[in-house]
Structure formats: structure tokens, C-alpha cells
N, CA, C and O atoms as a Tripos MOL2 file, in Angstrom:
@<TRIPOS>MOLECULE
protein
  260   259    65     0     0
PROTEIN
NO_CHARGES

@<TRIPOS>ATOM
      1 N          71.5220  191.0660   48.3210 N.3       1 MET1
      2 CA         72.2420  191.4430   47.1080 C.3       1 MET1
      3 C          71.5290  190.8270   45.9010 C.2       1 MET1
      4 O          71.1510  189.6560   45.9270 O.2       1 MET1
      5 N          71.3510  191.6160   44.8590 N.am      2 ILE2
      6 CA         70.6680  191.1430   43.6510 C.3       2 ILE2
      7 C          71.7110  190.7850   42.6060 C.2       2 ILE2
      8 O          72.5370  191.6250   42.2470 O.2       2 ILE2
      9 N          71.6900  189.5460   42.1100 N.am      3 PRO3
     10 CA         72.6340  189.1790   41.0570 C.3       3 PRO3
     11 C          72.3990  190.0180   39.8050 C.2       3 PRO3
     12 O          71.2550  190.2530   39.4140 O.2       3 PRO3
     13 N          73.4710  190.4630   39.1870 N.am      4 ILE4
     14 CA         73.3610  191.2780   37.9760 C.3       4 ILE4
     15 C          72.8330  190.4160   36.8310 C.2       4 ILE4
     16 O          73.2730  189.2800   36.6510 O.2       4 ILE4
     17 N          71.8980  190.9520   36.0630 N.am      5 GLY5
     18 CA         71.3810  190.2490   34.8970 C.3       5 GLY5
     19 C          70.1930  189.3500   35.1920 C.2       5 GLY5
     20 O          69.7570  188.6050   34.3140 O.2       5 GLY5
     21 N          69.6640  189.4020   36.3970 N.am      6 CYS6
     22 CA         68.5100  188.5650   36.7190 C.3       6 CYS6
     23 C          67.2690  189.0670   35.9980 C.2       6 CYS6
     24 O          67.0990  190.2670   35.7830 O.2       6 CYS6
     25 N          66.4130  188.1330   35.6320 N.am      7 ASN7
     26 CA         65.1230  188.4760   35.0410 C.3       7 ASN7
     27 C          64.1030  188.4750   36.1660 C.2       7 ASN7
     28 O          63.4670  187.4540   36.4250 O.2       7 ASN7
     29 N          63.9420  189.6030   36.8340 N.am      8 LEU8
     30 CA         63.0930  189.6850   38.0100 C.3       8 LEU8
     31 C          61.6490  189.9440   37.6050 C.2       8 LEU8
     32 O          61.3780  190.7520   36.7170 O.2       8 LEU8
     33 N          60.7400  189.2630   38.2530 N.am      9 SER9
     34 CA         59.3440  189.4990   37.9500 C.3       9 SER9
     35 C          58.5600  190.0190   39.1420 C.2       9 SER9
     36 O          57.5120  190.6400   38.9680 O.2       9 SER9
     37 N          59.0510  189.7760   40.3480 N.am     10 GLU10
     38 CA         58.3650  190.3000   41.5260 C.3      10 GLU10
     39 C          59.1830  190.0560   42.7750 C.2      10 GLU10
     40 O          60.1160  189.2520   42.7810 O.2      10 GLU10
     41 N          58.8210  190.7580   43.8290 N.am     11 VAL11
     42 CA         59.4220  190.5430   45.1430 C.3      11 VAL11
     43 C          58.3560  189.9160   46.0220 C.2      11 VAL11
     44 O          57.2140  190.3760   46.0520 O.2      11 VAL11
     45 N          58.7310  188.8670   46.7360 N.am     12 VAL12
     46 CA         57.7880  188.1320   47.5690 C.3      12 VAL12
     47 C          58.1980  188.2680   49.0250 C.2      12 VAL12
     48 O          59.3830  188.2250   49.3570 O.2      12 VAL12
     49 N          57.2160  188.4320   49.8810 N.am     13 LEU13
     50 CA         57.4750  188.5150   51.3150 C.3      13 LEU13
     51 C          56.8830  187.3050   52.0110 C.2      13 LEU13
     52 O          55.7340  186.9390   51.7630 O.2      13 LEU13
     53 N          57.6480  186.6970   52.8640 N.am     14 LEU14
     54 CA         57.1480  185.6130   53.7000 C.3      14 LEU14
     55 C          57.2260  186.0910   55.1490 C.2      14 LEU14
     56 O          58.3100  186.3640   55.6660 O.2      14 LEU14
     57 N          56.0960  186.1850   55.7780 N.am     15 ASN15
     58 CA         56.0730  186.6260   57.1700 C.3      15 ASN15
     59 C          55.9800  185.4070   58.0810 C.2      15 ASN15
     60 O          55.0100  184.6510   58.0360 O.2      15 ASN15
     61 N          56.9850  185.2370   58.8910 N.am     16 LEU16
     62 CA         57.0280  184.1190   59.8170 C.3      16 LEU16
     63 C          56.4720  184.5690   61.1620 C.2      16 LEU16
     64 O          56.5700  185.7420   61.5220 O.2      16 LEU16
     65 N          55.8970  183.6460   61.8890 N.am     17 GLN17
     66 CA         55.3240  183.9720   63.1890 C.3      17 GLN17
     67 C          56.3680  184.5530   64.1380 C.2      17 GLN17
     68 O          56.0350  185.2960   65.0610 O.2      17 GLN17
     69 N          57.6180  184.2120   63.9070 N.am     18 SER18
     70 CA         58.6800  184.7240   64.7720 C.3      18 SER18
     71 C          58.9100  186.2170   64.5550 C.2      18 SER18
     72 O          59.6530  186.8470   65.3070 O.2      18 SER18
     73 N          58.2680  186.7880   63.5220 N.am     19 GLY19
     74 CA         58.4290  188.2030   63.2370 C.3      19 GLY19
     75 C          59.4720  188.4740   62.1710 C.2      19 GLY19
     76 O          59.6950  189.6240   61.7920 O.2      19 GLY19
     77 N          60.1110  187.4200   61.6850 N.am     20 VAL20
     78 CA         61.1280  187.5820   60.6480 C.3      20 VAL20
     79 C          60.4370  187.7220   59.2990 C.2      20 VAL20
     80 O          59.5450  186.9370   58.9770 O.2      20 VAL20
     81 N          60.8320  188.6940   58.5210 N.am     21 THR21
     82 CA         60.3260  188.8420   57.1620 C.3      21 THR21
     83 C          61.4250  188.4090   56.2150 C.2      21 THR21
     84 O          62.5170  188.9770   56.2110 O.2      21 THR21
     85 N          61.1300  187.4020   55.4130 N.am     22 PHE22
     86 CA         62.1020  186.8480   54.4690 C.3      22 PHE22
     87 C          61.7300  187.3350   53.0790 C.2      22 PHE22
     88 O          60.6780  186.9710   52.5530 O.2      22 PHE22
     89 N          62.5930  188.1620   52.4770 N.am     23 ARG23
     90 CA         62.3350  188.6690   51.1440 C.3      23 ARG23
     91 C          63.2700  187.9900   50.1650 C.2      23 ARG23
     92 O          64.4620  187.8290   50.4300 O.2      23 ARG23
     93 N          62.7210  187.5970   49.0430 N.am     24 TYR24
     94 CA         63.5790  187.0810   47.9920 C.3      24 TYR24
     95 C          62.9740  187.4590   46.6550 C.2      24 TYR24
     96 O          61.7890  187.7840   46.5700 O.2      24 TYR24
     97 N          63.7760  187.4170   45.6260 N.am     25 LEU25
     98 CA         63.3760  187.8760   44.3070 C.3      25 LEU25
     99 C          63.1020  186.7000   43.3910 C.2      25 LEU25
    100 O          63.8510  185.7240   43.3690 O.2      25 LEU25
    101 N          62.0250  186.8050   42.6400 N.am     26 ARG26
    102 CA         61.7080  185.7470   41.6890 C.3      26 ARG26
    103 C          62.5240  185.9930   40.4270 C.2      26 ARG26
    104 O          62.5630  187.1110   39.9130 O.2      26 ARG26
    105 N          63.1600  184.9690   39.9430 N.am     27 THR27
    106 CA         64.0490  185.1140   38.7990 C.3      27 THR27
    107 C          64.1050  183.8140   38.0160 C.2      27 THR27
    108 O          63.7210  182.7580   38.5200 O.2      27 THR27
    109 N          64.5790  183.8940   36.8000 N.am     28 LYS28
    110 CA         64.7770  182.6950   35.9880 C.3      28 LYS28
    111 C          66.2570  182.3080   35.9190 C.2      28 LYS28
    112 O          66.6310  181.3790   35.2040 O.2      28 LYS28
    113 N          67.0740  183.0150   36.6550 N.am     29 ASP29
    114 CA         68.5090  182.7380   36.6910 C.3      29 ASP29
    115 C          68.7610  181.4670   37.4990 C.2      29 ASP29
    116 O          68.4810  181.4550   38.6980 O.2      29 ASP29
    117 N          69.2880  180.3780   36.8800 N.am     30 PRO30
    118 CA         69.4570  179.1120   37.5960 C.3      30 PRO30
    119 C          70.3410  179.2050   38.8320 C.2      30 PRO30
    120 O          70.0810  178.5400   39.8350 O.2      30 PRO30
    121 N          71.3760  180.0210   38.7650 N.am     31 GLU31
    122 CA         72.2570  180.1480   39.9340 C.3      31 GLU31
    123 C          71.5160  180.8090   41.0910 C.2      31 GLU31
    124 O          71.6700  180.4160   42.2480 O.2      31 GLU31
    125 N          70.7070  181.8190   40.7640 N.am     32 PHE32
    126 CA         69.9590  182.5020   41.8190 C.3      32 PHE32
    127 C          68.8720  181.5910   42.3820 C.2      32 PHE32
    128 O          68.6120  181.6020   43.5860 O.2      32 PHE32
    129 N          68.2310  180.7940   41.5050 N.am     33 LEU33
    130 CA         67.2330  179.8380   41.9750 C.3      33 LEU33
    131 C          67.8580  178.8140   42.9150 C.2      33 LEU33
    132 O          67.2430  178.4220   43.9070 O.2      33 LEU33
    133 N          69.0600  178.3870   42.6120 N.am     34 ALA34
    134 CA         69.7570  177.4510   43.4960 C.3      34 ALA34
    135 C          69.9750  178.0960   44.8630 C.2      34 ALA34
    136 O          69.8390  177.4370   45.8940 O.2      34 ALA34
    137 N          70.3110  179.3820   44.8680 N.am     35 GLY35
    138 CA         70.4620  180.1090   46.1290 C.3      35 GLY35
    139 C          69.1490  180.2200   46.8740 C.2      35 GLY35
    140 O          69.1180  180.1250   48.1010 O.2      35 GLY35
    141 N          68.0470  180.4220   46.1310 N.am     36 THR36
    142 CA         66.7240  180.4940   46.7500 C.3      36 THR36
    143 C          66.3640  179.1650   47.3880 C.2      36 THR36
    144 O          65.8110  179.1340   48.4870 O.2      36 THR36
    145 N          66.6730  178.0650   46.7080 N.am     37 ARG37
    146 CA         66.4130  176.7420   47.2800 C.3      37 ARG37
    147 C          67.2220  176.5440   48.5560 C.2      37 ARG37
    148 O          66.7250  175.9800   49.5310 O.2      37 ARG37
    149 N          68.4700  177.0100   48.5480 N.am     38 SER38
    150 CA         69.2970  176.8960   49.7480 C.3      38 SER38
    151 C          68.6870  177.6950   50.8980 C.2      38 SER38
    152 O          68.6630  177.2340   52.0390 O.2      38 SER38
    153 N          68.1950  178.8920   50.5910 N.am     39 LEU39
    154 CA         67.5490  179.7070   51.6160 C.3      39 LEU39
    155 C          66.2760  179.0440   52.1160 C.2      39 LEU39
    156 O          65.9660  179.0990   53.3060 O.2      39 LEU39
    157 N          65.5300  178.4100   51.1940 N.am     40 TYR40
    158 CA         64.3150  177.6860   51.5910 C.3      40 TYR40
    159 C          64.6560  176.6280   52.6390 C.2      40 TYR40
    160 O          63.9950  176.5420   53.6740 O.2      40 TYR40
    161 N          65.6850  175.8270   52.3730 N.am     41 HIS41
    162 CA         66.0640  174.7780   53.3190 C.3      41 HIS41
    163 C          66.5620  175.3740   54.6320 C.2      41 HIS41
    164 O          66.2560  174.8600   55.7080 O.2      41 HIS41
    165 N          67.3250  176.4550   54.5430 N.am     42 LEU42
    166 CA         67.8230  177.1150   55.7390 C.3      42 LEU42
    167 C          66.6670  177.6100   56.6040 C.2      42 LEU42
    168 O          66.6510  177.3860   57.8140 O.2      42 LEU42
    169 N          65.6930  178.2880   55.9750 N.am     43 PHE43
    170 CA         64.5900  178.8570   56.7410 C.3      43 PHE43
    171 C          63.6430  177.7860   57.2710 C.2      43 PHE43
    172 O          63.1230  177.9230   58.3780 O.2      43 PHE43
    173 N          63.4100  176.7190   56.5020 N.am     44 THR44
    174 CA         62.5200  175.6780   57.0100 C.3      44 THR44
    175 C          63.1480  174.9390   58.1840 C.2      44 THR44
    176 O          62.4420  174.5000   59.0930 O.2      44 THR44
    177 N          64.4650  174.7990   58.1710 N.am     45 LYS45
    178 CA         65.1300  174.1580   59.3070 C.3      45 LYS45
    179 C          65.1670  175.0970   60.5090 C.2      45 LYS45
    180 O          64.9140  174.6750   61.6380 O.2      45 LYS45
    181 N          65.4800  176.3700   60.2690 N.am     46 ALA46
    182 CA         65.6400  177.3230   61.3600 C.3      46 ALA46
    183 C          64.3060  177.7060   62.0020 C.2      46 ALA46
    184 O          64.2390  177.9700   63.2020 O.2      46 ALA46
    185 N          63.2410  177.7340   61.1890 N.am     47 PHE47
    186 CA         61.9490  178.2120   61.6800 C.3      47 PHE47
    187 C          60.8430  177.1640   61.4990 C.2      47 PHE47
    188 O          59.6800  177.5120   61.2940 O.2      47 PHE47
    189 N          61.2090  175.9020   61.5750 N.am     48 ALA48
    190 CA         60.2490  174.8200   61.3070 C.3      48 ALA48
    191 C          58.9910  174.9400   62.1620 C.2      48 ALA48
    192 O          57.9030  174.5830   61.7080 O.2      48 ALA48
    193 N          59.1190  175.4250   63.3660 N.am     49 ASN49
    194 CA         57.9590  175.5140   64.2560 C.3      49 ASN49
    195 C          57.2980  176.8860   64.2300 C.2      49 ASN49
    196 O          56.3700  177.1360   64.9990 O.2      49 ASN49
    197 N          57.7610  177.7800   63.3570 N.am     50 ASN50
    198 CA         57.2560  179.1540   63.3670 C.3      50 ASN50
    199 C          56.5380  179.5690   62.0910 C.2      50 ASN50
    200 O          56.2070  180.7440   61.9320 O.2      50 ASN50
    201 N          56.2860  178.6220   61.1650 N.am     51 TRP51
    202 CA         55.5540  178.9790   59.9480 C.3      51 TRP51
    203 C          54.1310  179.3480   60.3110 C.2      51 TRP51
    204 O          53.5500  178.7590   61.2230 O.2      51 TRP51
    205 N          53.5620  180.3130   59.6130 N.am     52 SER52
    206 CA         52.1780  180.7000   59.8670 C.3      52 SER52
    207 C          51.2090  179.6640   59.3100 C.2      52 SER52
    208 O          50.0270  179.6750   59.6510 O.2      52 SER52
    209 N          51.6980  178.7740   58.4600 N.am     53 SER53
    210 CA         50.8810  177.6810   57.9360 C.3      53 SER53
    211 C          51.7320  176.4190   57.9470 C.2      53 SER53
    212 O          52.9170  176.4670   58.2780 O.2      53 SER53
    213 N          51.1420  175.3170   57.5930 N.am     54 THR54
    214 CA         51.8620  174.0440   57.5900 C.3      54 THR54
    215 C          53.0170  174.0990   56.5990 C.2      54 THR54
    216 O          52.8240  174.5530   55.4710 O.2      54 THR54
    217 N          54.2130  173.6510   56.9810 N.am     55 PRO55
    218 CA         55.3240  173.6340   56.0350 C.3      55 PRO55
    219 C          54.9710  172.8390   54.7850 C.2      55 PRO55
    220 O          54.3500  171.7780   54.8510 O.2      55 PRO55
    221 N          55.3800  173.3790   53.6550 N.am     56 ARG56
    222 CA         55.0760  172.7430   52.3730 C.3      56 ARG56
    223 C          56.3570  172.2480   51.7410 C.2      56 ARG56
    224 O          57.4540  172.5480   52.2120 O.2      56 ARG56
    225 N          56.2090  171.4890   50.6750 N.am     57 ASN57
    226 CA         57.4100  171.0060   50.0080 C.3      57 ASN57
    227 C          58.0430  172.1240   49.1810 C.2      57 ASN57
    228 O          57.4200  173.1590   48.9410 O.2      57 ASN57
    229 N          59.2600  171.9130   48.7560 N.am     58 GLU58
    230 CA         60.0390  172.9430   48.0580 C.3      58 GLU58
    231 C          59.3600  173.4050   46.7780 C.2      58 GLU58
    232 O          59.3680  174.5990   46.4810 O.2      58 GLU58
    233 N          58.7660  172.4780   46.0030 N.am     59 GLU59
    234 CA         58.1530  172.8490   44.7300 C.3      59 GLU59
    235 C          56.9870  173.8140   44.9440 C.2      59 GLU59
    236 O          56.8640  174.7970   44.2140 O.2      59 GLU59
    237 N          56.1270  173.5480   45.9350 N.am     60 GLU60
    238 CA         55.0080  174.4400   46.2170 C.3      60 GLU60
    239 C          55.5170  175.7980   46.6630 C.2      60 GLU60
    240 O          54.9700  176.8300   46.2750 O.2      60 GLU60
    241 N          56.5630  175.7970   47.4770 N.am     61 PHE61
    242 CA         57.1510  177.0420   47.9560 C.3      61 PHE61
    243 C          57.6410  177.8910   46.7890 C.2      61 PHE61
    244 O          57.3670  179.0900   46.7340 O.2      61 PHE61
    245 N          58.3660  177.2730   45.8540 N.am     62 LEU62
    246 CA         58.9210  178.0080   44.7300 C.3      62 LEU62
    247 C          57.8520  178.4050   43.7320 C.2      62 LEU62
    248 O          57.9690  179.4570   43.1030 O.2      62 LEU62
    249 N          56.7970  177.5850   43.5620 N.am     63 GLU63
    250 CA         55.7180  177.9370   42.6500 C.3      63 GLU63
    251 C          54.9880  179.1730   43.1350 C.2      63 GLU63
    252 O          54.6290  180.0340   42.3320 O.2      63 GLU63
    253 N          54.7640  179.2750   44.4450 N.am     64 GLU64
    254 CA         54.0770  180.4350   44.9900 C.3      64 GLU64
    255 C          54.9590  181.6640   44.9340 C.2      64 GLU64
    256 O          54.4620  182.7900   44.9360 O.2      64 GLU64
    257 N          56.2560  181.4590   44.8850 N.am     65 ALA65
    258 CA         57.1950  182.5750   44.7690 C.3      65 ALA65
    259 C          56.9680  183.1790   43.4350 C.2      65 ALA65
    260 O          57.6350  184.1500   43.0760 O.2      65 ALA65
@<TRIPOS>BOND
     1     1     2 1
     2     2     3 1
     3     3     4 2
     4     3     5 am
     5     5     6 1
     6     6     7 1
     7     7     8 2
     8     7     9 am
     9     9    10 1
    10    10    11 1
    11    11    12 2
    12    11    13 am
    13    13    14 1
    14    14    15 1
    15    15    16 2
    16    15    17 am
    17    17    18 1
    18    18    19 1
    19    19    20 2
    20    19    21 am
    21    21    22 1
    22    22    23 1
    23    23    24 2
    24    23    25 am
    25    25    26 1
    26    26    27 1
    27    27    28 2
    28    27    29 am
    29    29    30 1
    30    30    31 1
    31    31    32 2
    32    31    33 am
    33    33    34 1
    34    34    35 1
    35    35    36 2
    36    35    37 am
    37    37    38 1
    38    38    39 1
    39    39    40 2
    40    39    41 am
    41    41    42 1
    42    42    43 1
    43    43    44 2
    44    43    45 am
    45    45    46 1
    46    46    47 1
    47    47    48 2
    48    47    49 am
    49    49    50 1
    50    50    51 1
    51    51    52 2
    52    51    53 am
    53    53    54 1
    54    54    55 1
    55    55    56 2
    56    55    57 am
    57    57    58 1
    58    58    59 1
    59    59    60 2
    60    59    61 am
    61    61    62 1
    62    62    63 1
    63    63    64 2
    64    63    65 am
    65    65    66 1
    66    66    67 1
    67    67    68 2
    68    67    69 am
    69    69    70 1
    70    70    71 1
    71    71    72 2
    72    71    73 am
    73    73    74 1
    74    74    75 1
    75    75    76 2
    76    75    77 am
    77    77    78 1
    78    78    79 1
    79    79    80 2
    80    79    81 am
    81    81    82 1
    82    82    83 1
    83    83    84 2
    84    83    85 am
    85    85    86 1
    86    86    87 1
    87    87    88 2
    88    87    89 am
    89    89    90 1
    90    90    91 1
    91    91    92 2
    92    91    93 am
    93    93    94 1
    94    94    95 1
    95    95    96 2
    96    95    97 am
    97    97    98 1
    98    98    99 1
    99    99   100 2
   100    99   101 am
   101   101   102 1
   102   102   103 1
   103   103   104 2
   104   103   105 am
   105   105   106 1
   106   106   107 1
   107   107   108 2
   108   107   109 am
   109   109   110 1
   110   110   111 1
   111   111   112 2
   112   111   113 am
   113   113   114 1
   114   114   115 1
   115   115   116 2
   116   115   117 am
   117   117   118 1
   118   118   119 1
   119   119   120 2
   120   119   121 am
   121   121   122 1
   122   122   123 1
   123   123   124 2
   124   123   125 am
   125   125   126 1
   126   126   127 1
   127   127   128 2
   128   127   129 am
   129   129   130 1
   130   130   131 1
   131   131   132 2
   132   131   133 am
   133   133   134 1
   134   134   135 1
   135   135   136 2
   136   135   137 am
   137   137   138 1
   138   138   139 1
   139   139   140 2
   140   139   141 am
   141   141   142 1
   142   142   143 1
   143   143   144 2
   144   143   145 am
   145   145   146 1
   146   146   147 1
   147   147   148 2
   148   147   149 am
   149   149   150 1
   150   150   151 1
   151   151   152 2
   152   151   153 am
   153   153   154 1
   154   154   155 1
   155   155   156 2
   156   155   157 am
   157   157   158 1
   158   158   159 1
   159   159   160 2
   160   159   161 am
   161   161   162 1
   162   162   163 1
   163   163   164 2
   164   163   165 am
   165   165   166 1
   166   166   167 1
   167   167   168 2
   168   167   169 am
   169   169   170 1
   170   170   171 1
   171   171   172 2
   172   171   173 am
   173   173   174 1
   174   174   175 1
   175   175   176 2
   176   175   177 am
   177   177   178 1
   178   178   179 1
   179   179   180 2
   180   179   181 am
   181   181   182 1
   182   182   183 1
   183   183   184 2
   184   183   185 am
   185   185   186 1
   186   186   187 1
   187   187   188 2
   188   187   189 am
   189   189   190 1
   190   190   191 1
   191   191   192 2
   192   191   193 am
   193   193   194 1
   194   194   195 1
   195   195   196 2
   196   195   197 am
   197   197   198 1
   198   198   199 1
   199   199   200 2
   200   199   201 am
   201   201   202 1
   202   202   203 1
   203   203   204 2
   204   203   205 am
   205   205   206 1
   206   206   207 1
   207   207   208 2
   208   207   209 am
   209   209   210 1
   210   210   211 1
   211   211   212 2
   212   211   213 am
   213   213   214 1
   214   214   215 1
   215   215   216 2
   216   215   217 am
   217   217   218 1
   218   218   219 1
   219   219   220 2
   220   219   221 am
   221   221   222 1
   222   222   223 1
   223   223   224 2
   224   223   225 am
   225   225   226 1
   226   226   227 1
   227   227   228 2
   228   227   229 am
   229   229   230 1
   230   230   231 1
   231   231   232 2
   232   231   233 am
   233   233   234 1
   234   234   235 1
   235   235   236 2
   236   235   237 am
   237   237   238 1
   238   238   239 1
   239   239   240 2
   240   239   241 am
   241   241   242 1
   242   242   243 1
   243   243   244 2
   244   243   245 am
   245   245   246 1
   246   246   247 1
   247   247   248 2
   248   247   249 am
   249   249   250 1
   250   250   251 1
   251   251   252 2
   252   251   253 am
   253   253   254 1
   254   254   255 1
   255   255   256 2
   256   255   257 am
   257   257   258 1
   258   258   259 1
   259   259   260 2
@<TRIPOS>SUBSTRUCTURE
     1 MET1         2 RESIDUE 1 A MET
     2 ILE2         6 RESIDUE 1 A ILE
     3 PRO3        10 RESIDUE 1 A PRO
     4 ILE4        14 RESIDUE 1 A ILE
     5 GLY5        18 RESIDUE 1 A GLY
     6 CYS6        22 RESIDUE 1 A CYS
     7 ASN7        26 RESIDUE 1 A ASN
     8 LEU8        30 RESIDUE 1 A LEU
     9 SER9        34 RESIDUE 1 A SER
    10 GLU10       38 RESIDUE 1 A GLU
    11 VAL11       42 RESIDUE 1 A VAL
    12 VAL12       46 RESIDUE 1 A VAL
    13 LEU13       50 RESIDUE 1 A LEU
    14 LEU14       54 RESIDUE 1 A LEU
    15 ASN15       58 RESIDUE 1 A ASN
    16 LEU16       62 RESIDUE 1 A LEU
    17 GLN17       66 RESIDUE 1 A GLN
    18 SER18       70 RESIDUE 1 A SER
    19 GLY19       74 RESIDUE 1 A GLY
    20 VAL20       78 RESIDUE 1 A VAL
    21 THR21       82 RESIDUE 1 A THR
    22 PHE22       86 RESIDUE 1 A PHE
    23 ARG23       90 RESIDUE 1 A ARG
    24 TYR24       94 RESIDUE 1 A TYR
    25 LEU25       98 RESIDUE 1 A LEU
    26 ARG26      102 RESIDUE 1 A ARG
    27 THR27      106 RESIDUE 1 A THR
    28 LYS28      110 RESIDUE 1 A LYS
    29 ASP29      114 RESIDUE 1 A ASP
    30 PRO30      118 RESIDUE 1 A PRO
    31 GLU31      122 RESIDUE 1 A GLU
    32 PHE32      126 RESIDUE 1 A PHE
    33 LEU33      130 RESIDUE 1 A LEU
    34 ALA34      134 RESIDUE 1 A ALA
    35 GLY35      138 RESIDUE 1 A GLY
    36 THR36      142 RESIDUE 1 A THR
    37 ARG37      146 RESIDUE 1 A ARG
    38 SER38      150 RESIDUE 1 A SER
    39 LEU39      154 RESIDUE 1 A LEU
    40 TYR40      158 RESIDUE 1 A TYR
    41 HIS41      162 RESIDUE 1 A HIS
    42 LEU42      166 RESIDUE 1 A LEU
    43 PHE43      170 RESIDUE 1 A PHE
    44 THR44      174 RESIDUE 1 A THR
    45 LYS45      178 RESIDUE 1 A LYS
    46 ALA46      182 RESIDUE 1 A ALA
    47 PHE47      186 RESIDUE 1 A PHE
    48 ALA48      190 RESIDUE 1 A ALA
    49 ASN49      194 RESIDUE 1 A ASN
    50 ASN50      198 RESIDUE 1 A ASN
    51 TRP51      202 RESIDUE 1 A TRP
    52 SER52      206 RESIDUE 1 A SER
    53 SER53      210 RESIDUE 1 A SER
    54 THR54      214 RESIDUE 1 A THR
    55 PRO55      218 RESIDUE 1 A PRO
    56 ARG56      222 RESIDUE 1 A ARG
    57 ASN57      226 RESIDUE 1 A ASN
    58 GLU58      230 RESIDUE 1 A GLU
    59 GLU59      234 RESIDUE 1 A GLU
    60 GLU60      238 RESIDUE 1 A GLU
    61 PHE61      242 RESIDUE 1 A PHE
    62 LEU62      246 RESIDUE 1 A LEU
    63 GLU63      250 RESIDUE 1 A GLU
    64 GLU64      254 RESIDUE 1 A GLU
    65 ALA65      258 RESIDUE 1 A ALA
């Protein structure tokens, strides 16, 4: 679901070795960014051993988003 009024700049795909594709939207909306951070923590915990590269810290993850 896309929050109404978001300033979207791109859609990013993260392909995990498990075959899961995680899509999220880049935005400047603070509430949506907080949700993205929550998803980051959820996915790093759930798929910690399935990243295609070494797990990175949250800031690097969000910067690449």
C-alpha cells in the first residue's frame, strides 16, 4: 500500500537468495521512512542468512534505497 501524498522518487527491488523480492518505495515522508526502517529490521532478522551480500547497517541500506 502506498501512503497518500508521498514524494516518490523510485521503486527499489531487493532480491534475496531465498527467492523473495522485497519492493519498497523511496520517499521523504517521515512516517513512511519509519515503516521502511521497520521492514528493514524485519527482513534482516527473517533472512539474515539469505542476503546475496554481507548484511549492512541500516544507514547504508536506506542510502542505497
